[in-house]
C-alpha positions in Angstrom: 35.2 -41.6 -67.3 34.4 -38.0 -67.7 32.0 -36.6 -65.1 28.6 -35.7 -66.5 27.3 -32.1 -65.9 23.7 -31.5 -65.1 21.8 -28.2 -65.0 18.7 -27.9 -62.9 16.3 -24.9 -62.9 14.1 -24.0 -59.9 12.4 -20.6 -60.7 12.7 -18.0 -58.0 14.7 -20.2 -55.6 17.9 -21.8 -56.8 19.8 -22.2 -60.0 22.4 -24.9 -60.1 25.2 -25.8 -62.5 26.5 -28.8 -60.6 28.4 -32.0 -60.4 26.2 -34.7 -59.0 28.9 -35.8 -56.5 29.0 -32.3 -54.9 25.3 -31.5 -54.6 24.7 -32.5 -51.0 27.8 -30.7 -49.6 27.0 -27.5 -51.4 23.4 -27.5 -50.3 24.3 -28.1 -46.7 26.8 -25.2 -46.9 24.2 -22.9 -48.3 21.6 -23.7 -45.7 23.9 -23.4 -42.8 25.0 -20.0 -43.9 28.6 -20.7 -43.1 29.8 -18.8 -46.3 27.5 -16.0 -45.5 29.0 -15.7 -42.0 32.5 -15.6 -43.5 31.3 -12.8 -45.9 29.9 -10.9 -42.9 33.2 -11.2 -41.0 35.3 -10.2 -43.9 33.2 -7.0 -44.5 33.0 -6.3 -40.8 29.2 -5.7 -41.0 26.5 -6.6 -38.4 24.5 -9.6 -39.2 21.3 -7.6 -39.7 22.7 -5.4 -42.4 24.3 -8.2 -44.4 23.1 -9.1 -47.9 21.0 -10.6 -49.5 20.8 -14.3 -48.8 22.6 -15.1 -51.9 25.3 -17.7 -52.1 27.8 -18.1 -55.0 30.0 -21.0 -55.1 32.9 -21.7 -57.5 34.3 -25.1 -56.8 36.5 -27.3 -58.9 36.0 -31.1 -58.6 36.5 -31.8 -62.2 33.6 -29.5 -63.0 32.7 -25.8 -62.3 29.7 -25.5 -60.1 27.7 -22.3 -59.5 24.9 -22.0 -57.0 22.6 -19.2 -56.2 20.0 -19.5 -53.4 17.6 -17.1 -51.9 16.6 -18.8 -48.7 16.8 -16.3 -45.8 15.2 -13.3 -47.4 12.5 -13.1 -44.6 15.1 -13.4 -41.9 17.3 -10.8 -43.5 14.4 -8.4 -44.0 13.4 -8.6 -40.4 17.0 -8.3 -39.3 17.5 -5.1 -41.3 14.1 -3.6 -40.2 14.6 -4.3 -36.5 18.2 -3.2 -36.7 17.0 0.2 -37.9 14.1 0.3 -35.4 16.5 -0.5 -32.5 18.9 2.2 -33.6 16.0 4.8 -33.6 14.7 3.6 -30.2 18.2 3.9 -28.8 18.4 7.5 -30.0 14.9 8.6 -28.9 13.6 6.2 -26.2 11.3 8.8 -24.6 8.9 8.9 -27.6 8.6 5.1 -27.6 7.6 5.1 -24.0 5.2 8.1 -24.0 3.3 7.3 -27.1 2.2 3.7 -26.1 1.2 5.0 -22.6 -1.0 7.7 -24.3 -2.4 5.1 -26.6 -3.4 3.0 -23.5 -5.1 6.1 -22.0 -7.1 6.5 -25.1 -8.1 2.9 -25.5 -9.0 2.5 -21.8 -11.9 5.0 -22.4 -13.5 2.2 -24.5 -14.5 0.5 -21.3 -17.4 2.9 -20.9 -19.0 1.2 -23.9 -18.7 -2.3 -22.5 -21.6 -4.7 -23.2 -21.4 -7.7 -21.0 -23.0 -10.7 -22.6 -24.1 -13.5 -20.3 -26.8 -15.3 -22.3 -25.6 -19.0 -22.2 -27.8 -20.1 -25.1 -26.3 -17.4 -27.4 -22.7 -18.0 -26.2 -22.6 -21.8 -26.2 -24.8 -22.8 -29.1 -23.8 -22.7 -32.8 -24.7 -19.5 -34.6 -26.3 -21.3 -37.6 -27.3 -24.5 -35.8 -30.2 -26.4 -37.3 -32.0 -26.3 -34.0 -32.3 -22.5 -34.2 -33.7 -22.7 -37.8 -36.3 -25.3 -36.8 -37.3 -23.3 -33.7 -37.9 -20.3 -35.9 -40.3 -22.3 -38.1 -42.2 -23.6 -35.0 -42.4 -20.1 -33.5 -43.7 -18.7 -36.8 -46.6 -21.1 -36.9 -47.1 -22.1 -33.2 -46.2 -19.1 -31.2 -46.5 -19.6 -27.4 -49.1 -17.3 -25.7 -48.0 -17.1 -22.1 -50.8 -14.8 -21.0 -53.8 -16.8 -22.2 -53.0 -20.1 -24.0 -49.9 -21.4 -22.3 -49.0 -25.0 -22.7 -45.8 -26.6 -21.5 -45.6 -28.8 -24.6 -45.4 -25.7 -26.8 -42.4 -24.1 -25.1 -39.6 -23.4 -27.6 -37.5 -21.1 -25.3 -36.8 -21.3 -21.6 -38.6 -18.0 -20.8 -38.8 -17.3 -17.0 -39.5 -20.1 -14.6 -38.7 -21.7 -11.3 -37.8 -25.4 -11.1 -37.5 -27.6 -8.1 -36.3 -31.2 -7.6 -37.3 -32.7 -4.2 -36.1 -35.9 -2.6 -36.7 -37.4 0.8 -34.4 -36.4 3.6 -34.3 -39.8 5.3 -32.9 -41.6 2.2 -35.9 -43.9 1.8 -36.1 -43.2 -2.0 -39.9 -43.1 -1.9 -41.8 -39.8 -2.1 -45.2 -41.5 -2.0 -45.9 -40.8 1.7 -48.4 -38.5 3.5 -45.8 -36.6 5.5 -43.8 -35.8 2.4 -46.9 -34.8 0.3 -48.0 -32.4 3.1 -44.6 -30.7 3.0 -44.8 -30.5 -0.8 -48.1 -28.7 -0.5 -46.6 -26.4 2.1 -43.7 -25.7 -0.3 -46.2 -24.9 -3.1 -48.0 -22.4 -0.8 -44.7 -20.7 0.0 -43.9 -20.2 -3.7 -47.4 -18.9 -4.5 -47.0 -16.3 -1.8 -43.6 -15.1 -2.9 -43.6 -11.3 -3.5 -41.3 -9.8 -6.1 -40.7 -6.1 -6.6 -40.0 -4.3 -9.9 -40.0 -0.5 -10.4 -41.6 0.1 -7.0 -44.5 -2.4 -7.6 -45.1 -5.8 -5.9 -46.0 -8.9 -7.8 -47.0 -12.4 -6.6 -47.0 -15.6 -8.6 -50.8 -15.2 -9.2 -50.1 -11.9 -11.0 -47.2 -12.9 -13.2 -47.9 -16.6 -13.9 -48.3 -18.2 -17.3 -52.0 -18.9 -17.8 -54.4 -21.2 -19.6 -57.5 -18.9 -20.0 -57.9 -17.5 -16.5 -56.0 -20.1 -14.5 -52.3 -20.1 -13.6 -50.2 -23.1 -14.6 -50.3 -25.5 -11.7 -48.4 -28.7 -10.8 -51.4 -31.0 -11.0 -49.3 -33.9 -9.6 -49.9 -32.3 -6.1 -53.6 -33.2 -6.4 -52.4 -36.7 -5.5 -52.7 -35.4 -1.9 -56.3 -36.5 -2.0 -55.4 -40.1 -2.5 -51.9 -40.3 -1.1 -53.1 -42.3 2.0 -54.5 -44.9 -0.3 -51.3 -45.0 -2.4 -49.1 -45.3 0.7 -51.2 -48.2 2.0 -51.2 -49.8 -1.4 -55.0 -49.6 -1.7 -54.6 -47.5 -4.9 -52.0 -48.3 -7.5 -50.3 -45.6 -9.7 -50.0 -46.9 -13.2 -47.0 -45.7 -15.3 -46.9 -43.6 -17.4 -50.4 -42.1 -17.1 -53.4 -42.5 -14.9 -56.7 -40.7 -14.0 -57.2 -39.3 -10.6 -60.3 -40.9 -9.1 -61.1 -37.8 -7.0 -60.3 -34.8 -9.3 -60.6 -36.7 -12.6 -57.4 -35.1 -13.8 -54.9 -37.0 -16.0 -51.4 -37.3 -14.4 -48.4 -37.8 -16.7 -45.9 -39.3 -14.3 -42.7 -39.0 -16.4 -43.2 -35.2 -16.3 -43.0 -35.1 -12.5 -41.6 -38.4 -11.2 -37.9 -39.2 -11.6 -36.2 -42.6 -11.2 -39.5 -44.4 -10.7 -39.3 -48.0 -9.8 -41.9 -50.0 -11.8 -43.0 -53.6 -11.6 -43.9 -55.9 -14.4 -47.5 -54.7 -14.4 -46.5 -51.0 -14.9 -47.4 -50.3 -11.3 -45.2 -47.7 -9.6 -43.6 -49.1 -6.5 -41.5 -46.1 -5.4 -40.6 -42.6 -6.6 -37.2 -41.3 -5.4 -37.7 -37.7 -6.7 -40.4 -35.3 -7.7 -39.9 -32.1 -9.8 -42.2 -29.0 -9.8 -42.2 -26.2 -12.2 -43.5 -22.6 -12.1 -43.7 -20.6 -15.3 -44.0 -16.9 -15.7 -45.6 -14.9 -18.6 -43.0 -13.3 -20.9 -45.0 -12.0 -23.9 -43.2 -8.7 -23.8 -40.1 -7.0 -22.4 -41.9 -5.6 -19.4 -43.2 -9.1 -18.4 -39.7 -10.5 -18.9 -38.2 -7.9 -16.5 -40.9 -8.7 -13.9 -40.2 -12.4 -14.4 -36.5 -11.9 -13.7 -37.3 -10.1 -10.5 -39.7 -13.0 -9.5 -37.1 -15.6 -10.2 -34.6 -13.9 -7.9 -37.3 -13.8 -5.2 -38.0 -17.5 -5.9 -34.4 -18.6 -5.5 -34.0 -16.6 -2.3 -37.2 -17.9 -0.7 -36.6 -21.6 -1.5 -33.0 -21.3 -0.5 -33.9 -19.7 2.8 -36.5 -22.4 3.5 -33.9 -25.1 2.8 -31.2 -23.5 4.9 -33.4 -22.8 7.9 -34.7 -26.4 8.0 -38.4 -25.6 7.7 -39.0 -28.9 6.0 -38.3 -32.0 8.1 -38.9 -34.7 5.5 -37.9 -33.2 2.1 -34.8 -31.7 0.6 -35.1 -29.2 -2.2 -32.8 -28.1 -5.0 -33.7 -25.1 -7.1 -33.0 -23.7 -10.5 -34.3 -20.8 -12.6 -33.7 -19.5 -16.1 -31.3 -16.9 -14.7 -29.3 -19.4 -12.7 -26.7 -20.1 -15.4 -26.3 -16.4 -16.2 -25.9 -15.6 -12.5 -23.4 -18.4 -12.0 -21.3 -17.3 -15.0 -21.2 -13.8 -13.6 -20.3 -15.1 -10.2 -17.5 -17.2 -11.7 -16.2 -14.1 -13.4 -16.1 -12.2 -10.1 -14.1 -15.0 -8.5 -11.3 -14.6 -11.0 -10.7 -10.9 -10.3 -8.9 -11.3 -6.9 -6.4 -13.6 -8.6 -5.2 -10.8 -10.9 -3.4 -8.9 -8.1 -1.8 -12.1 -6.7 -0.8 -13.4 -10.1 0.7 -10.1 -11.2 2.6 -9.9 -7.9 4.0 -13.4 -8.2 5.0 -13.0 -11.8 6.6 -9.6 -11.0 8.7 -11.1 -8.2 9.7 -14.0 -10.4 10.7 -11.6 -13.3 12.6 -9.3 -11.0 14.5 -12.2 -9.4 15.5 -13.8 -12.7 16.6 -10.5 -14.2 19.1 -9.7 -11.4 22.8 -10.3 -11.4 25.6 -9.9 -8.9 26.7 -6.9 -11.1 24.5 -4.1 -9.8 25.0 -2.0 -12.9 24.1 -4.7 -15.5 21.4 -6.2 -13.3 17.9 -5.4 -14.7 15.3 -5.8 -11.9 13.1 -2.8 -13.1 13.0 -4.2 -16.6 11.6 -7.5 -15.2 8.8 -5.5 -13.6 8.3 -3.3 -16.7 8.0 -6.4 -18.9 4.9 -7.3 -16.8 3.6 -3.7 -17.0 4.1 -3.7 -20.8 1.9 -6.9 -21.1 -0.7 -5.4 -18.8 -0.9 -2.1 -20.7 -1.1 -4.0 -24.0 -4.0 -6.2 -22.7 -5.9 -3.2 -21.3 -5.4 -1.3 -24.6 -6.5 -4.3 -26.7 -9.7 -4.8 -24.7 -10.6 -1.1 -24.8 -10.2 -1.1 -28.6 -12.4 -4.2 -28.9 -15.1 -2.5 -26.8 -14.8 0.6 -29.0 -15.5 -1.7 -32.0 -18.7 -2.9 -30.3 -17.6 -6.5 -29.6 -19.4 -8.1 -26.7 -17.4 -8.9 -23.5 -17.7 -12.2 -21.8 -16.3 -13.6 -18.6 -14.0 -16.1 -20.4 -12.0 -13.1 -21.7 -10.6 -12.6 -18.2 -8.3 -15.6 -18.9 -6.5 -13.6 -21.6 -4.5 -11.4 -19.2 -2.9 -14.5 -17.6 -1.8 -15.7 -21.1 -0.5 -12.2 -22.1 1.6 -11.9 -18.9 3.2 -15.2 -19.8 3.9 -14.1 -23.4 5.2 -10.8 -22.2 7.6 -12.3 -19.7 8.9 -14.7 -22.4 9.6 -11.7 -24.8 11.2 -9.8 -21.9 13.7 -12.6 -21.3 14.5 -13.0 -25.0 15.3 -9.3 -25.3 17.4 -9.1 -22.1 19.4 -12.2 -23.2 20.1 -10.4 -26.6 21.1 -7.2 -24.7 23.6 -9.0 -22.5 25.3 -10.4 -25.6 26.2 -6.9 -26.8 29.4 -5.1 -25.7 29.0 -2.8 -22.8 31.4 -0.4 -24.4 29.3 0.1 -27.5 27.0 3.2 -27.6 23.3 2.6 -26.6 21.8 3.0 -30.1 24.3 0.4 -31.5 23.5 -2.0 -28.6 19.7 -1.5 -29.1 20.1 -2.1 -32.9 21.9 -5.4 -32.3 19.5 -6.4 -29.5 16.3 -5.9 -31.6 18.0 -7.4 -34.7 18.7 -10.6 -32.8 15.6 -10.8 -30.5 12.8 -9.3 -32.5 12.9 -12.0 -35.2 12.3 -14.7 -32.5 9.6 -12.5 -30.9 8.0 -11.8 -34.3 7.7 -15.5 -35.2 6.2 -16.5 -31.9 3.8 -13.6 -31.8 2.6 -14.1 -35.4 1.9 -17.8 -34.8 0.0 -16.9 -31.6 -2.0 -14.2 -33.6 -2.8 -16.7 -36.4 -3.9 -19.3 -33.8 -6.3 -17.0 -32.1 -7.6 -15.4 -35.3 -8.3 -18.8 -36.8 -10.6 -19.4 -33.8 -12.8 -16.6 -35.0 -14.3 -19.0 -37.7 -15.7 -21.2 -34.9 -19.5 -21.3 -35.0 -19.7 -20.7 -31.2 -19.9 -17.0 -30.2 -18.1 -17.6 -26.9 -15.0 -18.9 -28.8 -15.3 -16.2 -31.4 -15.3 -13.4 -28.8 -12.5 -14.9 -26.7 -10.3 -15.4 -29.8 -10.9 -11.8 -31.0 -10.0 -10.3 -27.6 -7.0 -12.6 -27.2 -5.8 -12.1 -30.8 -5.8 -8.3 -30.4 -4.1 -8.7 -27.0 -1.3 -10.6 -28.7 -0.9 -7.9 -31.3 -0.7 -5.2 -28.7 1.7 -7.2 -26.5 4.0 -7.6 -29.5 3.8 -3.9 -30.4 4.3 -2.7 -26.8 7.4 -4.8 -26.4 8.9 -3.4 -29.5 8.1 0.2 -28.4 7.4 0.7 -24.8 9.6 -2.0 -23.4 12.4 -1.3 -25.9 12.4 2.3 -24.8 12.7 1.2 -21.2 15.7 -1.1 -22.2 17.3 1.9 -23.9 17.0 4.1 -20.8 18.4 1.3 -18.7 21.2 1.1 -21.2 22.1 4.8 -20.7 22.1 4.2 -16.9 24.4 1.3 -17.6 26.6 3.4 -19.8 27.0 6.0 -17.0 27.7 3.1 -14.5 24.6 3.8 -12.4 23.1 1.4 -9.9 20.3 -0.7 -11.5 17.8 0.0 -8.6 18.6 3.5 -7.2 20.2 4.9 -10.4 23.1 6.3 -8.4 26.6 6.3 -9.9 28.8 3.5 -8.4 32.3 2.1 -8.9 33.2 -1.1 -10.6 34.2 -4.0 -8.4 37.8 -3.8 -9.5 38.1 -0.2 -8.2 36.2 -0.6 -4.9 38.8 -2.6 -3.0 39.1 0.3 -0.6 35.4 0.4 0.1 33.4 -1.5 2.8 32.2 -5.1 2.2 28.6 -3.8 2.2 29.4 -1.5 -0.7 31.3 -4.2 -2.6 28.4 -6.6 -2.3 25.4 -4.3 -2.9 26.7 -1.3 -4.8 29.4 -2.2 -7.2 29.0 -3.0 -10.9 29.9 -2.1 -14.4 33.4 -2.0 -15.9 36.4 0.2 -15.7 36.7 2.1 -19.1 40.5 1.8 -18.9 40.3 -2.0 -18.3 37.1 -3.1 -19.8 38.0 -6.8 -20.1 39.0 -7.2 -16.5 37.4 -10.6 -15.4 36.6 -9.1 -12.0 34.2 -6.7 -13.6 32.7 -9.2 -16.1 30.9 -11.9 -14.2 28.6 -14.2 -16.1 25.0 -14.6 -15.4 24.6 -17.6 -13.1 21.5 -19.0 -14.8 22.9 -18.7 -18.3 26.2 -20.2 -17.1 24.4 -23.2 -15.7 22.5 -23.9 -18.9 25.6 -23.5 -21.0 28.2 -25.3 -18.9 26.2 -27.9 -17.1 22.9 -28.7 -18.7 24.2 -28.5 -22.2 27.2 -30.7 -21.3 25.0 -33.2 -19.5 22.7 -33.5 -22.5 25.6 -34.6 -24.7 26.1 -37.8 -22.6 24.6 -40.9 -24.2 22.9 -42.2 -21.0 21.3 -38.7 -20.5 20.0 -38.8 -24.0 18.6 -42.2 -23.5 17.0 -41.1 -20.2 15.4 -38.1 -21.9 14.0 -40.3 -24.6 12.6 -42.8 -22.0 11.0 -40.1 -20.0 9.5 -38.6 -23.1 8.2 -42.0 -24.0 6.5 -42.3 -20.6 5.1 -38.8 -21.0 3.7 -39.7 -24.4 2.2 -42.9 -23.2 0.6 -41.1 -20.3 -0.9 -38.6 -22.7 -2.3 -41.3 -25.0 -3.7 -43.1 -22.0 -5.4 -39.9 -20.9 -7.1 -39.5 -24.2 -9.0 -42.7 -23.5 -10.9 -40.8 -20.8 -11.6 -37.8 -23.0 -15.3 -36.8 -22.9 -17.1 -34.7 -25.4 -19.4 -32.0 -24.4 -19.7 -29.5 -21.6 -21.0 -30.4 -18.1 -23.3 -27.7 -16.7 -21.9 -28.2 -13.2 -18.5 -27.1 -14.5 -20.0 -23.6 -15.3 -20.9 -23.0 -11.6 -18.8 -22.5 -8.6 -18.1 -25.5 -6.4 -20.3 -24.3 -3.6 -23.2 -23.2 -5.9 -26.8 -24.4 -5.1 -27.2 -25.2 -8.8 -24.7 -28.1 -8.7 -27.0 -30.0 -6.4 -29.9 -29.5 -8.9 -27.7 -30.6 -11.9 -26.6 -33.7 -10.1 -30.2 -34.7 -9.1 -31.5 -34.0 -12.6 -28.8 -36.2 -14.1 -29.5 -39.0 -11.6 -33.3 -39.0 -11.7 -34.6 -37.2 -14.8 -32.5 -38.5 -17.7 -34.7 -41.4 -18.8 -37.3 -39.2 -20.4 -35.6 -35.9 -20.8 -37.0 -34.5 -24.0 -40.3 -34.2 -25.8 -40.1 -34.9 -29.5 -42.2 -32.8 -31.8 -42.7 -33.1 -35.5 
């Protein structure tokens, strides 16, 4: 039966005149590029400069089949482009080193325009969240007057304040005792007598407090001191959630001040494990806000000193202020800085060690270090440019340099592996062209995916994520560009040293191992390298890189055994199962204690608040 011919049209990609029985084999051949490779070899042209990604087949299996595919146009374009770039870098390496360094010097001046943003509400809340819209409506119609008509129930913003949570030291879980209430009054007196200084003037709580008419906001729960003896002896019962003080005739709202209250069936409070006190500062204008910030600092220091010196024998205090989270974020940022030097040193040693060979001419220790320097210069330049553009800087950005060093080292290894696959006898421009043609495509793909990942993060509604992604995205861009220019120039200079058979560390001309048999053992071990131009293929002068040999000859061979494949699959299965199990414990949200250092005073406050004051945490307003 005569075979049937079919013609299939796919605009812009492939045109087929084919026999159905041969489709799969032709398609596989086109994809693999085997015919392209044969064309390259027959024309004796480098891979980067070859055509066209076009495959023409004329096969006879009862029918003539023609096939034209354009499948690798992106790869071919990048190969050609980077081949030309590598050739230019090889001819003029100095320009590609000096210009990026000058660019870094220009961008680093942007640090003088740095604006450090530490407002946690702005950074960690959605930009267009409904809460901000609703707050704007409330503030428009019910603006808080801190200086004359202050009411805790009308607060829509944190303002300036000092907040305390107090528990018994003896672990009795009951604050309703005379000795404890006396110390609470003593603590209150200390806070009222705190003196803060701003612009050469002194301020006490009485001068800066939020007021209702002419009276400062006070913690009226302390007025229970008049009846605390009766409460302790059970002659007077405290009714939850509200009661009238029989002495002062004030109304006490216990859920505001008492935490973790133990209540019986008759709504009588049996015990109170914790008490909280608040001190609010007037912040109707910027001057008052600045004074309030100074008072908060004095408040934190005074209460912390009282707790540390053991003034109180029966109560334990934990403190918090509106600036606490800001100060803790700033402190966290400062703790990261010392790790920069150690991290850079460790990565530099690792890079230098992995770039070395027993051949002291082809060894590249300085390039391992320069790969780190390239990533560092790129990150500094990117940050400076972002600051010139007026983008706020946050502490989380300091994680980006660690990421960039990792990306930079990876690109360094890719380029050096491509360089070592070139012939040592070829001129440096030719070797650089082949190196970039092979390595830059891989570097480009990984860098572009990293850029896209970070720049997609800019659409997040959280400013902290937006800012981090902007800085990190620009850092990836600069790391990519610096490796194609600065680091490539360094590779080219190293190539010229290699061409002249110079030592990779001291740059002094040395002899190849095959010609140094008359020299001392020390010279043969630490000073020989390169090849003899008259006998370039001498195996003595062409040792293979130990690490590359291990991966090629041992690991690759081992992975081809069936039992090794099975073991890898089993291990991956366990890994995947562990990952899925870990997802069961995934918690949504951000714990405040994770934003503070482990030894911070605020962690104690957060823990106590979560334990004792989460039953009635919010006031609902309509």
